[in-house]
N, C-alpha and C positions, 0 to 999 in steps of 0.2 A: 496450630493450623487447622481449622473447622474440620472434624468429621466428613462431611461432605464432600468437602472438597478433597480430603484423603481418598474418599471412595473413587470420586470421579479420577481418577489421576492415578490408581491402582487399576483400574477398571481398561483407562486407555491406553496406559502400558501394557495390559495382558493382552487387548487386541492386537495392539502391533506388534507384538511379541510372535503370538502368533500368525499373522499374514505372512513371519517369514519375509519382511523387506532386508535386503541386505544395502543401499547404497544410504547412506548418513543421510543427506536432504532432504530424501523421500521419507525416512522415518522420521524426521520433526515434523514435515506437512504431516502424516498421518497422525501424529500422537496430537500436533495442534486440533487436526480435523478431529477426532476424536475427543477429545475434550470438549470442542465446543457442542460434538454430539450430546454427549452426558451429560453438561452444564444443562442444556436445553432441556433436557429429558428430565433432569431435577426441578428444572423450574415449572414445570409440567408445558412446557409446550411440545407436542412430537414436533418429530422433525418433518416430518411431510406437510406440519402447516407452514407458511410464508414467515419469513422473519418480517419485523417491526421496517417498514420502507424506511431509507435514508429519502428519500424522496416525497414531497408533494403529491398529489391526484395530478395538477395541472404543469407537473415535471418541475419544481422549482425544490432548489434544496429545503429539508428541515431547518431551522434556525440554530438547531441542535449543532450544526455542524461547525457553522461559522463562531458558535461560541466555544464549541472544544477545540476551536484550530485557532482563536484569539486566546485563550485561556494557556494551550499552549505557545505559544509566541508570543506573549504579550502584547502584542495589536490590534487595534482595534481592527471591527469588522469591514468599515470603509478600505482602511489601507489593505487590507487581505482580499476585498473586489478588486481591487485596483492591478491584483497579481494573478486570482482565481476566478475562473467562470464553471457552472454547472449545468450541463443538459442533460438531460436521461440520467443515467449512471457514471455518466461519463468527467471525469474533472477537466479541465485547460485550462492551459497560460494564458494569458490577456494581457503579459507584459509586452513592451514593445520590441525588447531586442533581452535574447535569452543569453545569462553572463558566460561568457568561455572566449577563451583566443582563439582555439578553433570548432570544426562543427563536431568532433568529439567530443572536444571539453563543452560547446552546448550543449549536445544530448546528453551527456553524464549530468549536468546541472539540470534540466529538465526530467530527466528521471529521477533526481536526486527533490525537485522541489513536487513532483505529481504525484510518486509512493509516499513521500510526506506530509499530503492531504488526506488522501485514502488513511493512511496509517492514524495521524491524531483528530482527523475530522470525522472520521465514519468507523476508526478504530478497525478498520480491516487492515489484517497482516500481511498476508499476500497476494500480492496482484499481478492478473494477467498478463501476458506481451502485449494483446491485442491493447488493452484500453492504453498501455503505454504506446503503443505505433500508432493509434488512435490522434493521444495527446500530441503526438511528434510530428504526427501530418500537419495539425491544424495550425502549428509555430513552423510548417515548413520544414520540418529538420528533421524525418523522416527518411531513411533509406535503406532499404530491405538489405545489400547486402552485409554494410558494417554496422546497422545500429546494434545488434546484440553482441556484436564484435567491443563495441568501443563501450556498451554498458559494462562488462561485463570485464572488460582489462584488466589485468593486476595489477596494473599502476595506483587504484585505489582500492580502498577495502570498503568502501561503502555499502556493497550491495552484495546480498545475499540472493542466487539463485537455485530452483529445483526445477524439476521436471524435464522435456527433453521438446528439442524442436519448435514446431508447433504449441506444443501445450505450454510451454516454462514460465514461469511464475518467479516473483521478483519480490524481496522486501528490504527494509532499510537495516543494516547494521548500526551498532550505537553510535561508531561513529560517522555512518550515513545520516544517522538522526541530528547530530552536534552539526554537522556540516551543512543540512538543510534549514537549521535554524538560521546559522549564519548568514546564509543564502539571503532568506527571505529577507533576514533585518537589512540587509547591504544592497537590497531590490529595492522596498520601502523607506528606504533615508531621502 
């Protein structure tokens, strides 16, 4: 392993230990953030500098989003644009109908697809609940009382959650990534 990377991992681990966080999920989030912080510092970017924008100044997504997503799914950009739309910092679904037998299933499918796009298109691991809620609202699938419960259902092992209440964050698990790829493949056939 690269010496710089080892050093970054050690420093991040030390920071998390010094913070004395007890919740395992929050430890993972803190470690991930610390690694990002130290990697940016190693690359010469100070944490106060803005990260490279995922969007052009006119609000459109940079072409590398579509390239990354296309590479990950094996689908061409045109098919992906039949599934996703991007406006500002928000990814939306543009499919006519979100797959699922019930509203809860549709909400889980929507969350899979949106989290997958952020993960594989932009490289964002953790996504805020507010971004998911906006995407669900856009697809007419948002239900304030049940949305988080349906996504966090123990029926699937597709999602990992962190944070609490209004600051909840989500990411896909390994099985969730596989399920999202399968779902995209089904939708685009």
